[in-house]
Each structure stands twice: as C-alpha cells, then as structure tokens.
C-alpha positions in Angstrom: 15.1 -10.6 -56.7 11.9 -12.6 -57.0 13.8 -15.8 -56.1 15.4 -14.1 -53.1 11.9 -13.0 -51.8 10.6 -16.6 -52.3 13.5 -18.0 -50.3 13.0 -15.4 -47.6 9.3 -16.2 -47.3 10.0 -20.0 -47.2 12.5 -19.5 -44.4 10.0 -17.4 -42.5 7.4 -20.2 -42.8 9.9 -22.8 -41.6 10.9 -20.6 -38.6 7.2 -20.1 -37.8 6.4 -23.8 -37.9 9.5 -24.6 -35.7 8.6 -21.9 -33.1 4.9 -22.9 -33.0 5.7 -26.6 -32.6 8.1 -26.0 -29.7 5.8 -23.5 -28.1 3.0 -26.1 -28.0 4.8 -29.4 -27.2 7.3 -28.2 -24.7 4.8 -26.6 -22.2 2.1 -29.2 -22.8 4.0 -32.3 -21.4 4.8 -30.7 -18.0 1.3 -29.2 -18.0 -0.3 -32.7 -18.2 2.0 -34.1 -15.6 1.4 -31.2 -13.3 -2.4 -31.5 -13.7 -2.4 -35.2 -12.9 -0.2 -34.9 -9.8 -2.2 -31.8 -8.6 -5.5 -33.5 -9.1 -4.4 -36.5 -7.0 -3.1 -34.4 -4.1 -6.0 -32.0 -4.4 -8.7 -34.7 -4.1 -6.7 -36.5 -1.3 -6.1 -33.3 0.8 -9.4 -31.5 0.2 -11.4 -33.7 2.6 -8.7 -33.3 5.3 -8.5 -29.6 4.7 -12.3 -29.3 5.0 -12.3 -31.1 8.3 -9.3 -29.3 9.7 -10.8 -25.9 8.7 -14.0 -26.8 10.5 -11.9 -27.8 13.6 -10.1 -24.5 13.6 -13.3 -22.6 13.3 -14.8 -24.6 16.2 -11.7 -24.1 18.4 -11.6 -20.3 17.7 -15.3 -20.0 18.4 -15.0 -22.0 21.6 -12.2 -19.8 22.8 -14.4 -16.7 22.0 -17.4 -18.1 24.0 -15.2 -19.1 26.9 -13.5 -15.7 26.9 -16.9 -14.0 26.9 -18.0 -16.0 30.0 -14.7 -15.5 31.8 -14.8 -11.7 31.1 -18.3 -11.4 32.4 -17.4 -13.3 35.5 -14.3 -11.1 35.9 -16.5 -8.0 35.6 -18.5 -9.2 38.7 -15.4 -10.2 40.7 -13.9 -6.8 40.0 -17.0 -5.2 41.5 -17.1 -7.4 44.6 -13.4 -6.8 45.2 -13.8 -3.0 44.7 -16.9 -2.3 46.8 -18.1 -3.7 50.1 -21.6 -4.8 51.0 -22.7 -1.5 52.5 -21.4 0.5 49.4 -23.4 -1.7 47.0 -26.5 -1.9 49.2 -28.0 1.4 48.0 -30.1 2.2 45.0 -27.8 4.9 43.6 -24.7 2.7 43.9 -26.1 -0.4 42.3 -27.6 1.7 39.5 -24.2 3.3 38.8 -22.4 -0.1 39.0 -24.9 -1.6 36.5 -24.5 1.3 34.1 -20.7 0.8 34.2 -21.2 -2.9 33.5 -23.6 -2.1 30.6 -20.9 0.2 29.1 -18.4 -2.6 29.2 -20.7 -5.1 27.6 -24.2 -5.0 26.2 -24.8 -8.6 27.3 -26.0 -7.6 30.9 -29.7 -7.4 31.5 -29.9 -6.7 35.2 -27.9 -6.8 38.4 -28.9 -8.1 41.9 -27.4 -8.2 45.4 -28.3 -11.2 47.7 -27.5 -11.8 51.4 -26.3 -15.1 52.8 -29.9 -16.3 53.2 -30.6 -15.9 49.5 -32.8 -12.8 49.9 -32.8 -10.4 46.9 -32.1 -7.2 48.9 -31.1 -4.9 46.1 -31.9 -5.0 42.4 -31.6 -3.0 39.2 -33.6 -4.1 36.2 -37.0 -4.2 34.7 -38.5 -7.1 36.7 -40.0 -7.1 40.2 -37.5 -9.4 41.9 -36.5 -7.4 45.0 -37.3 -9.3 48.2 -37.7 -12.7 46.6 -36.0 -15.7 48.3 -33.5 -17.9 46.4 -31.9 -20.0 49.1 -33.4 -23.2 47.6 -32.5 -22.4 44.0 -29.8 -24.6 42.4 -27.7 -21.6 41.3 -27.6 -20.1 44.8 -26.5 -23.3 46.4 -23.8 -23.7 43.8 -22.4 -20.2 44.2 -22.3 -20.5 48.0 -20.4 -23.8 47.6 -17.9 -22.8 44.8 -17.6 -19.0 45.0 -18.9 -18.5 41.5 -21.4 -20.1 39.2 -22.5 -19.8 35.5 -25.9 -21.4 35.2 -27.7 -23.2 32.3 -30.5 -21.4 30.7 -33.6 -21.5 32.8 -37.0 -19.7 33.3 -36.9 -18.7 36.9 -39.3 -16.1 38.5 -39.4 -14.1 35.3 -40.6 -17.1 33.2 -38.3 -16.1 30.3 -35.3 -18.1 29.2 -32.1 -16.6 30.6 -28.9 -17.6 32.4 -27.0 -15.9 35.1 -23.4 -15.4 36.3 -23.0 -15.1 40.1 -20.0 -14.6 42.4 -19.8 -14.9 46.2 -17.9 -12.5 48.4 -16.9 -12.8 52.1 -16.0 -9.5 53.8 -15.6 -9.6 57.5 -18.6 -11.4 59.1 -20.8 -10.9 56.0 -21.3 -13.2 53.1 -23.1 -11.9 50.1 -23.7 -12.7 46.4 -23.7 -10.5 43.3 -25.6 -11.8 40.4 -26.0 -10.6 36.8 -28.4 -11.8 34.1 -27.0 -12.3 30.6 -29.2 -11.4 27.6 -30.2 -14.6 25.9 -30.7 -13.0 22.5 -27.3 -11.3 22.8 -25.6 -14.7 23.7 -27.5 -16.5 20.9 -26.3 -13.9 18.4 -22.7 -14.3 19.7 -22.8 -18.1 19.3 -24.5 -18.1 15.9 -21.9 -15.8 14.3 -20.2 -18.8 12.7 -20.8 -18.8 9.0 -19.5 -21.8 7.1 -20.6 -22.1 3.5 -24.4 -21.9 2.8 -25.6 -24.2 5.6 -23.0 -24.0 8.4 -24.4 -23.1 11.9 -23.4 -23.2 15.5 -25.5 -23.8 18.7 -25.0 -24.9 22.3 -26.5 -27.8 24.2 -26.1 -28.7 27.9 -24.8 -32.0 29.0 -28.4 -33.4 28.9 -28.9 -32.3 25.2 -31.1 -29.3 26.1 -30.7 -26.3 23.7 -29.1 -23.3 25.3 -29.2 -21.2 22.1 -31.3 -21.2 19.0 -30.3 -23.2 15.9 -30.3 -21.1 12.8 -31.9 -23.8 10.6 -34.7 -24.2 13.2 -36.0 -27.5 14.5 -35.4 -26.8 18.2 -36.0 -23.9 20.5 -34.2 -22.8 23.6 -34.8 -25.3 26.5 -36.0 -28.0 24.0 -34.1 -31.2 23.9 -32.2 -32.0 20.7 -33.2 -35.5 19.5 -30.0 -35.7 17.4 -27.9 -35.4 20.7 -28.5 -39.1 21.4 -26.7 -40.0 18.1 -23.6 -38.0 19.0 -20.5 -40.0 20.1 -20.2 -40.2 23.8 -16.5 -39.7 23.9 -15.3 -36.9 26.2 -12.5 -35.8 23.9 -12.1 -32.1 23.6 -12.9 -31.9 19.9 -14.7 -34.5 17.7 -15.7 -34.5 14.0 -18.2 -37.0 12.6 -20.9 -37.4 9.9 -24.5 -37.9 11.1 -28.0 -37.9 9.7 -30.4 -35.5 11.5 -34.1 -36.1 12.2 -35.0 -34.4 8.9 -32.8 -37.1 7.1 -30.2 -34.6 6.0 -26.6 -35.7 6.2 -24.4 -33.3 8.2 -20.7 -32.9 8.9 -20.5 -32.2 12.7 -17.8 -30.8 15.0 -18.4 -30.8 18.8 -16.4 -29.4 21.6 -17.1 -29.1 25.4 -16.9 -25.8 27.2 -17.8 -24.4 30.6 -16.1 -27.3 32.4 -17.8 -29.9 30.2 -21.3 -28.6 31.1 -22.0 -27.1 27.7 -21.4 -28.8 24.3 -20.9 -26.4 21.4 -22.1 -28.0 18.1 -21.0 -26.7 14.7 -22.5 -28.5 11.7 -22.7 -28.1 7.9 -24.6 -30.1 5.3 -22.1 -32.7 3.9 -22.9 -31.8 0.3 -22.2 -28.2 1.1 -19.0 -29.0 3.1 -17.6 -31.2 0.4 -18.9 -29.2 -2.6 -15.4 -28.3 -3.7 -14.4 -32.0 -3.4 -17.3 -33.1 -5.7 -16.5 -30.3 -8.1 -12.8 -31.1 -8.3 -12.9 -33.6 -11.1 -15.1 -31.4 -13.2 -13.0 -28.4 -12.6 -9.8 -30.3 -13.3 -11.1 -31.5 -16.6 -12.3 -28.0 -17.5 -8.8 -26.7 -16.6 -7.1 -29.2 -18.8 -9.3 -28.4 -21.8 -9.1 -24.6 -21.2 -5.4 -24.8 -20.3 -4.6 -26.8 -23.5 -6.6 -24.2 -25.5 -4.8 -21.4 -23.8 -1.4 -23.0 -24.5 -2.3 -23.3 -28.2 -3.6 -19.7 -28.4 -0.6 -18.3 -26.6 1.8 -20.3 -28.7 0.2 -18.9 -31.9 0.1 -15.4 -30.5 3.7 -15.6 -29.2 4.9 -16.9 -32.5 3.3 -14.1 -34.4 4.7 -11.6 -31.8 8.2 -13.0 -32.1 8.1 -12.8 -35.9 6.8 -9.2 -35.7 9.4 -8.4 -33.2 12.2 -9.7 -35.4 10.8 -7.6 -38.2 10.5 -4.6 -35.9 14.1 -5.0 -34.7 15.3 -4.8 -38.3 13.4 -1.5 -38.7 14.6 -0.3 -35.3 18.2 -1.1 -36.2 18.0 1.2 -39.2 16.3 3.9 -37.0 19.1 3.6 -34.4 21.6 4.1 -37.1 19.9 7.3 -38.1 19.8 8.5 -34.5 23.4 7.8 -34.0 24.2 10.0 -37.0 22.0 12.7 -35.6 23.7 12.4 -32.2 27.1 12.7 -33.9 25.8 15.8 -35.8 24.7 17.4 -32.5 28.0 16.6 -30.9 29.8 18.4 -33.7 27.4 21.3 -33.3 28.3 21.4 -29.6 32.0 21.5 -30.4 31.4 24.3 -32.9 29.3 26.2 -30.3 32.2 26.0 -27.9 34.5 27.3 -30.6 32.2 30.1 -31.5 32.0 31.1 -27.8 35.8 31.2 -27.6 36.0 33.3 -30.8 33.3 35.7 -29.5 35.0 36.0 -26.1 38.1 37.6 -27.7 36.3 40.6 -29.3 34.2 40.9 -26.1 37.4 41.5 -24.1 38.5 44.1 -26.6 35.1 45.9 -26.3 35.4 45.7 -22.5 38.9 47.3 -22.7 37.6 50.1 -25.0 34.7 50.7 -22.6 37.1 51.1 -19.7 39.1 53.6 -21.8 36.0 55.5 -22.7 34.9 55.6 -19.1 38.3 56.9 -18.1 38.3 59.7 -20.8 34.7 60.7 -19.8 35.8 61.0 -16.2 38.8 63.2 -17.3 36.6 65.4 -19.5 33.4 65.7 -17.6 34.6 65.0 -14.1 36.1 68.4 -13.6 34.7 70.4 -10.7 32.0 72.8 -11.5 31.4 71.4 -15.0 27.7 70.8 -15.6 26.4 67.8 -17.6 23.7 68.5 -20.2 21.1 66.0 -21.2 23.1 64.6 -24.1 26.1 63.8 -21.8 23.8 62.0 -19.4 22.4 59.9 -22.3 25.9 59.0 -23.4 26.8 57.9 -19.9 23.6 55.7 -19.8 24.4 54.2 -23.1 28.0 53.4 -22.0 26.7 51.8 -18.9 24.3 49.7 -20.9 27.2 48.6 -23.1 29.1 47.5 -20.0 26.0 45.5 -18.7 25.4 43.7 -22.0 29.1 43.0 -22.5 29.3 41.4 -19.1 26.2 39.4 -19.8 27.6 38.1 -23.1 30.9 37.3 -21.3 29.0 35.2 -18.7 27.1 33.3 -21.4 30.3 32.5 -23.4 32.0 31.6 -20.1 29.2 29.1 -19.3 29.3 27.6 -22.8 33.0 27.2 -22.7 32.8 25.6 -19.2 30.0 23.2 -20.5 31.9 22.3 -23.7 35.3 21.9 -22.1 37.1 18.7 -23.2 39.3 18.4 -20.2 39.6 15.0 -18.4 37.0 14.3 -15.8 38.1 16.0 -12.6 36.1 15.5 -9.4 36.0 18.2 -6.8 33.8 19.3 -4.0 30.6 21.0 -5.3 28.3 23.1 -3.2 24.7 23.0 -4.3 23.9 26.6 -3.1 26.8 27.8 -5.4 26.7 25.6 -8.5 22.9 25.2 -9.0 22.1 29.0 -9.0 24.9 29.4 -11.6 23.2 26.9 -13.9 19.8 28.5 -13.3 21.1 31.8 -14.4 21.8 30.2 -17.9 18.2 29.4 -18.5 16.4 32.2 -16.5 15.8 34.4 -19.6 14.4 31.5 -21.5 12.1 30.7 -18.5 10.9 34.3 -18.3 10.1 34.4 -22.0 8.2 31.1 -21.6 6.2 32.4 -18.6 7.8 29.9 -16.3 8.2 30.7 -12.6 11.4 29.2 -11.1 11.1 28.5 -7.3 14.4 27.8 -5.5 14.7 26.2 -2.1 18.5 25.7 -1.6 19.9 26.0 1.8 23.4 27.2 2.4 23.7 24.6 5.1 23.1 21.8 2.6 26.3 19.6 2.5 28.3 19.3 -0.7 29.2 16.3 -2.9 32.0 15.1 -5.1 31.6 15.4 -8.9 32.8 16.9 -12.1 31.4 20.5 -12.5 30.8 20.3 -16.3 29.2 16.9 -16.1 26.9 18.1 -13.2 26.1 21.2 -15.2 25.1 18.9 -18.2 22.8 16.9 -16.0 20.9 19.9 -14.5 20.7 21.7 -17.8 19.2 18.7 -19.4 16.6 18.3 -16.7 15.8 22.0 -16.8 15.3 22.0 -20.6 13.1 18.8 -20.5 11.0 20.4 -17.8 10.5 23.7 -19.8 9.6 21.7 -22.9 7.0 19.7 -20.9 5.6 23.0 -19.3 5.4 24.6 -22.8 3.5 21.6 -24.1 0.9 21.8 -21.4 0.7 25.5 -20.5 2.0 27.4 -23.5 3.6 30.7 -22.6 2.0 31.3 -19.2 1.2 29.4 -16.0 4.4 27.3 -15.9 6.1 26.5 -12.7 9.4 24.8 -12.0 11.0 24.2 -8.6 14.5 23.2 -7.5 14.9 22.0 -3.9 18.0 20.7 -2.2 17.7 18.9 1.2 19.6 16.5 3.4 18.0 13.0 3.1 20.0 11.6 6.1 23.5 11.9 7.5 25.1 10.4 4.4 22.9 11.5 1.5 21.5 14.7 0.0 18.6 15.0 -2.5 18.1 17.3 -5.4 14.5 17.5 -6.6 13.5 19.2 -9.8 9.7 19.5 -10.2 7.6 20.9 -13.0 3.8 21.2 -13.6 4.2 20.1 -17.3 2.5 17.5 -19.3 4.0 14.6 -17.4 5.1 11.1 -18.6 2.6 8.3 -19.4 2.8 5.1 -17.2 3.9 3.0 -20.2 6.9 5.3 -20.9 8.1 6.1 -17.3 10.1 2.8 -17.2 11.9 3.7 -20.4 12.9 7.3 -19.8 16.5 6.3 -18.9 16.9 3.9 -21.9 19.3 5.0 -24.6 17.7 6.5 -27.7 14.2 6.5 -26.2 12.4 9.8 -26.7 8.8 11.0 -26.9 9.8 14.2 -28.8 9.2 14.5 -32.5 11.9 13.7 -35.0 14.6 16.3 -35.1 13.9 17.6 -31.5 15.5 14.9 -29.5 17.9 12.0 -29.7 16.8 10.0 -26.7 20.4 10.2 -25.2 20.0 13.0 -22.7 18.5 11.2 -19.7 20.5 8.1 -20.4 23.8 10.1 -20.2 22.6 12.0 -17.1 21.7 8.7 -15.4 25.3 7.4 -16.1 26.9 10.6 -14.9 24.9 10.5 -11.6 25.9 6.8 -11.1 29.5 7.8 -11.7 29.1 10.3 -8.8 28.0 7.4 -6.6 24.3 8.5 -6.7 21.0 7.5 -8.0 18.3 9.2 -10.2 14.6 8.4 -10.0 11.5 9.9 -11.6 7.9 10.3 -10.4 5.3 11.5 -12.9 1.6 11.9 -13.5 0.1 12.9 -16.8 -1.3 16.5 -16.9 0.0 17.0 -13.3 3.8 17.2 -13.6 7.1 15.4 -13.1 9.7 15.2 -10.4 13.3 14.0 -10.9 15.0 13.0 -7.7 18.8 12.9 -7.6 20.4 11.3 -4.5 24.2 11.9 -3.9 26.7 11.0 -1.2 27.1 13.9 1.2 30.5 15.4 2.0 30.5 17.2 5.3 
C-alpha cells in the first residue's frame, strides 16, 4: 500500500511538471513574437494616427463652423423672403422677428434694417445705431454687390469687437438690407470647443493673420495679429499639418484649414510632446507589458496546473457521487412504479365501495322516499355521512386515476393537448398541498389559446415537476403563508404559444442558473433531490419541438417559460 501511494505521488509530480512546462513555454513563444510585431506596427502607425486624428477633428470642426455661418445666413434670407420692406419697417415687427431669431440661436445680438442708401432706419438692440449712415462701410458695399456678406471681426460704431451677417433683398422698386450682429463671445466659445489632450486648442485668423477669436492659451487677443502666422506654410491646400515653434519657443503640431471662401483660417494646434505622448511612452509600455505579461503567464500556468490537478481529483470524487445518485434515482423509479401499482390496487376496492354506496343510496330512497314519511335528525345525519362517503370516494378515485395516468408505461403517443383542459387537471393534483402551504395559485389560461402536440403523461410530468419545485422554493422563503404561484398561457405569435410558471420563492443564484438543466445538478439537500427533474423536463419539451428557459432573481422569484409550436 505504501509503495502504491509513493508511485501515485511520483506520477502526480511528473504530471504537474509536464503540464506546468507546456503551460509556460507554449504561450510564451507566440507572446514574444506578437509583442515584437505589435510594437513595430504600433510605433510606426501611432504618429500617422495622431496626425490623421487631428485632421478628422479639424475637418469636423470646420464643417460645424461653416454650418453655423450658413444657418445664420439662411435665417436672415428666410426673413427677407417671408416679409416685405413695409412689414419689417415697424418697431413691433422687427422686435418680434428678432425674438424669433433669438429663439433659433443664442448667437444673435441685434437686428437692423437698412435702405439702399445705407441708412439704419429700423433697429432692435442695446446700442443707439438707428439713423446712422453706413453707405461707405466695407460691409455695406460688399452686401450691395454680392447679395450677402459675412464680415471679419471689427469695432464699428459700437467700438466693441463683433462681426455681422447681412443679406440684400430686392422687392419691386425697393432695395433693402437686413443685418444681424453675431455675439463674439458666443462664437469664440463655439470655436474653442475643440479639446485635444491637455494643450489642444482652436482659433480663427483672417487672411491677414488677425485673430477673429481668442486663443485659449493666451498670447493674442481678438483683432491682434498673430506673429506665428508668418511662419505658416503659404499653400492654399484645404488642410495642412505641420510642426512649428511659436513665439514662446514651444514646439506645436499644427493643423490649418481655410473656411468662409478662404477668408478665415481655422488653426488647431497641440504641443508636440502632448500630441506624441503615447508615441514616447510606447517603448516603456511595451517593455512593461512584456515583463508583466511574462509574469502573468507564469502565474496563470501555476494556477491552471493546480486547478487542473484539483479538478482531476474532484472528478474522481464526483464520479463516486454520481454513482450514488444513479442508485438513488433507480430507487425513486422503483418507488414510482410501486406507487402506480398501489394506486391500481387501491382503485379496485374504491370501485367496490362506490357500488355499495350506490346500493345504500337506492335502499334509502326505497325506505325513506315514501310519500308522507318524515325524516328525523338521525336519518338526515346518515344521509349526510353517505354523501360525504361519495365525495371522498370520488376524490380518492381522481387521485388514483392521476397517479395511474402519470405512471403509465405505454409507448409515447403524441396527441393534441389543449392548455385550458390539461393544465387545470394537473393543478387539481397539487391544489390541496398548495392550500396547506399557504400558497395562492393564480391561473390565467384562455380557452382561445391554441393547442400543441405532445404526450399527455410526459407533459403532466413536466408541469408537476415545475409546480413542486416552485412550492419548495416558496416554502423555503415564506414558510406556510404569503406564497404565490401563477400559471399563464398566451399566444407568443402565430406559430408559438408560451406557458409561464412564476413563483415568489427564494429564487436561483446567478452562478447556478446556467446549471439548472444539467443532469444530476441540484441545490436541494441529500435525499431530497436527484438533480434529474429539470434535465428530464428539458428533454421532454425539446422532444415536443419546444424550448424551456428560466429567469430568476434571488429572494424575488423564478419564472420558467415553455415555448411550444401552436396547432390551430
């Protein structure tokens, strides 16, 4: 015996060494190859990805700014096409129009109406601009020439940086201009929304390098010239990226794009060390990954080896346990056959008792049914007792009939089953048990529910198993009161029906819910379950062409859903 144990332990050590060696070497070789190839492509592509990402952000932001300007211009054109000069030329009308514009966009500051001579004849806003003459202003000349104009930022009469959008309208013999001022702060906020890393920022210059919006990092104000503009490439390509050193000697990655018919240049920049931070960290990260990855492989190999060895040992124990459960299952099967035999034997004397009752009833009718014969209290009690015998004999007969039907060994014979008929029959078998356990049974079974094909005794086995499991779960959580179990049958679609059995019992834990249909899996104590019930039920429903699913939450309840092909 001692020699056998030594040999077994030596074999276990050899197996452990073999598994551990293979678990380390086999994954480590492809791991090193993968890391080398990945590092090469990662460092090569990262710079391109950084630039391409910056380009995409610039293009998207450019489209947003262009859309903003076009939408504001369209707002004014819509007004000039909707109203004529006389309709707008009133205080009430222009006030109403401005409020509508303000509701569409918070970018509008004020609104003005000009005649063909550039006289500001109607105005809504906070500045005193009504009556001023603009015929010599650049923006007025431009709008009279082209029909619309979006200006650069300028000071104007109000001496505050702003820019305007103006449209011209010809109606009959009148030519007039509608002009709106855009809130510079609002526009600056819109432009500066770009956030790239820690130092990324966006701003707009005009074609002379004068700032139209603020720069988040500072250095220039609106209407100040950007000294770095002179260092930008002079190409007119739609989108350019380059590296440049600003006046503060910081190296930046730039992306520039023209907008507003090449009158404005949107600049997006980010400090190079910030933009390529991932690139500079790639080597360090790769080395760390290699070290950590190697350590993880070793640790996982050791853990997996121990787990495999424990699993092998556990499987040996489980094999013995499964043998015991099979013996228990065979015992229960024998008990089931004996129960069917007992029911058959009990049914015979029940039929004799029923016949004797019928004879007693006939004799009592002959003796006490004569006209004019009064029944005393004893006779009435005898009749009540005889009626009670009839009631209990019929109940025993129904129980034995159900047991015989359940335990019948006939070949599987499919037939059309109607849920509103077969399910109430099964419920009647467990109703008394439910009442004793304080369980309320709620039925929702429509007579219009379609039928399905199946073997009656097998279907009875499935439903009884689910009912018993539900009552056990309810008893575990609620004891002898407060339990509730519902049975619902509904049409899922034209071709399927669903049977739902729901309880408010203890529920199934998440780690066990995937195992409930596995053979020999049970959460019940030894002697109370074999772990075969739900597995067998699952197989029966599949043989009917259906499916069985379970949804459960601990301390809330469980729902079993059976889906079957409908027969119309």
